N, C-alpha and C positions, 0 to 999 in steps of 0.2 A: 725409449731406451729399452734395453732387455732387462729380464729379472731371472737371475739363475736359479730360482726356485722351480721354475719350468724346465723340464727336460723333454726334449723331443726325441721320440723313438724313431729313428730313422731306418724303418722296415721297408726300404725301397730295393729294387733288384741288384743294383751294383753301385760302385763307387762314382761312376760318371752321373748317375742319376741323382746320387746323394749330394755330390758336389754342386750340381744345378741346383738342387732344392735349398742347400744352404745359402747359395748366392742369392736366390729369390727371397728367402727370408731376411737375409741381411743381419741389422743389428736387433731385429725382433726377437732372436733367439740366440742365446750364448752358450747353451749346454746341449749336447746331443749324446743319445744312446745309441751305441752300435752293437749289435748282437750277433748270434750264431748264423742268423739267416743272412748275413751280410758278409760272413768270413770268407767265403769262397768267391765273393764278387769284389773283393779288394778291400774288404771293411777295415782292416788294421792300417793299411796304406792311407786310406781315407781319414782314419781317426788322427793319424800323425800329421797329415795334411792340415787338417781342421785346427789342430792345436798349434802347430809350428808357424803356419803360414797365415791363419786367419784369427789366432787368439781365442779359440773357444775351448770350452771345457768338455772332457770326453768322459763318458761312462761306458765302460766295456762290459757288456752284459754277457758273460760267458758261462755263467752257472756252472763252474767246474765242479766235478765230482769224480774221485778216484781215490787209490789208495795215497797215504800221506806224501810219501816221496814224490810221487808224480805230480801231485797238486803244488807241492812246495816248489818243484823245478819249473812247472808251468807259470805260477804266480811269479816267481822271479825273473822269468823272462819278459812277462807282460808288465810287470812293474817297473822293469828298466826304462819304459817310455814315459813314466811318471804322469800317467793320466789320473785323473781325480778318483774315480770309482771302478772296482772290479768286483763281480759278484761270483760268489760260490755258494754251493749248497750248505744249508745251516747245520749239518752234523757237526758236533763239536771237534771231533778229530780231523775234519776238512778244514774247519775254521782255524785251528792251530796251526796246521801246516801252512795255510795260506798267509796266516799273519807272520811267520816264520820267512816265507819267501818274500814278503813285502817290506821286510824290515829295512830301516835305512832309506826308503823311497818315500814319495809323496802320494803314494797310491793308498786309497782307503779301501779296506776290504768290507764288502756288504754281505751279510748273510741272507740267503733266501730261505723264508720260513716255510710258507706253503703256497704254492703258485695261485695267482689271483683267477685262473682259469678252472681251479677245482673247487668242487663242493664235497660234501659228506659222501655222497655217493660214489663219487671218484676215489676218495680215500679208502672206502670200504673195499673197492675193487682192488686196490693196491696193497690191502692187507695192513693199513695203517690202523694203529690202536684206537679204540672207541673214545668218544669223547667230542665235545663241540668245536668246531674249527677255531673259534676266537681263543678258547683255553689252550688248544695245542700250539696255535701261533705265538700265544704269550710265553709258553713254557719253552718252546723252541728259541724264541727270541732271548729270553733270559740265559739260556744255556750258551747261546752262541756269544753273547757279550762276554760271559765269564771266560770263554775260550779265545777271546781277543778281538772279536769283530768290532770295526769302528763304526758299523751301522747295520740296518735291517731293511730288507725288502718285505714288505707286506701289503695287504689291501688296505685302502683307507679305513675300512669299517673296523680294523684291528689297532689302528695308529694310536688312538686314545689310550686303550689298555698298556700298549708298549711304553708309550710316554710316561706312564706312571710307574713303571718299574725303576727301583732304585737303581739298577744297573744300566738304565738308560741315559742317566745324566751325562750330558755332553757328547752323546751319540747322535748319528744320523738317522733319520727314519724317511725312507724314499718310498713312495706309493704309485705303483702302475694301479691299473684298473680305474683310472680317472677319465671321466666323460663329462663334457659340457652338458647342460640340461637339454634333453630332446635328442642327444646323439645317439646313434645306434651302439649298443653295447658289444657287438661283435662277439668274440669268444671270451669276453670277460663275464664272470658271475659275481663277483662281490666289488660293487662299483659306488663311487660317490662323485659329486661335482668337484671342480678344483677348490671352489670356496669352501666346501664342507671338509675336504681333505686337509687343508691348511688349518682350518679351525679345530681339527681333531688332533693336530699335534704334528703333521708331517712337515719335514724341512723342505722336501722337493716332491713334485707331481710328475708322473711320467705320461705324456699324451703323444699318441702317433697318428692314427688315421683321421681323427676328427680335425687335424691340422693339415697334414699332407695331402688328404684327399679333398680337402675345401676347395671351392672354386677360388677363393682367394686365401692361400696358406698364411701369407703374412698378416692379414687382418684377423684370421682365426687365432693366430698366437697372440696378436695384441690383445684380443677379446678375453683370452684366458688370463693373460698378465694383469689385465684391468681387474678381472673378477678376483684374482688372488689378492689384490690390494684393496678390496672393497670391505665396509664393515662387516659383512657376513663371515669374512675370513679371519676375524680375529683369533689369534693362536695362543695357547697357554706357553709355547715354546719360547724361550728367551734368546735363542742361538742367533736370531737374525740381526 
């Protein structure tokens, strides 16, 4: 059976490839992330088909960022499909607009803190204020919760600090940058294994290439699910 703590990042070329992958995975995966890379390849149509015809949960990873009126309008349209998660950048004014757009729907707004592909050198290049990444992520998470975010996207290395925030009570923590032991890190710089991420307080882990590029994607997904249920994955989070 599937474990919806595992979210598969469906970073495949188009909707046809995505549907084939979902069919191959069957009941091993119940939750799919569809992002900007899939948008022009029929990603939204695939999301709706997976939800309506296959009973899957959907995470729309759009990372919206714009003026408040535009964010609110975009979120209102996307939230009308009642998918589980939708991401926006974690700036408080963006989060507030997104929360207004999602009001009355079942869509949870997740705020992106700092992308898991970035390190301090990247932040310096982008003129982001000085400080350790973990401290900046924690600060951005707290402000996003105050602005109305239902949850946070962060690397697993920051999950425990965010889980400890008083504002995080009852909120979701979703961690990309998760790689099984021995897997290629790819473009991720702040990573942990699935069991480490769950033990750190994550509600969901996002895994892509280590599953869909595996010789046997279904077996790879099942191995991650088994790891998340191992004694090493004991989590302080009581939401499950």
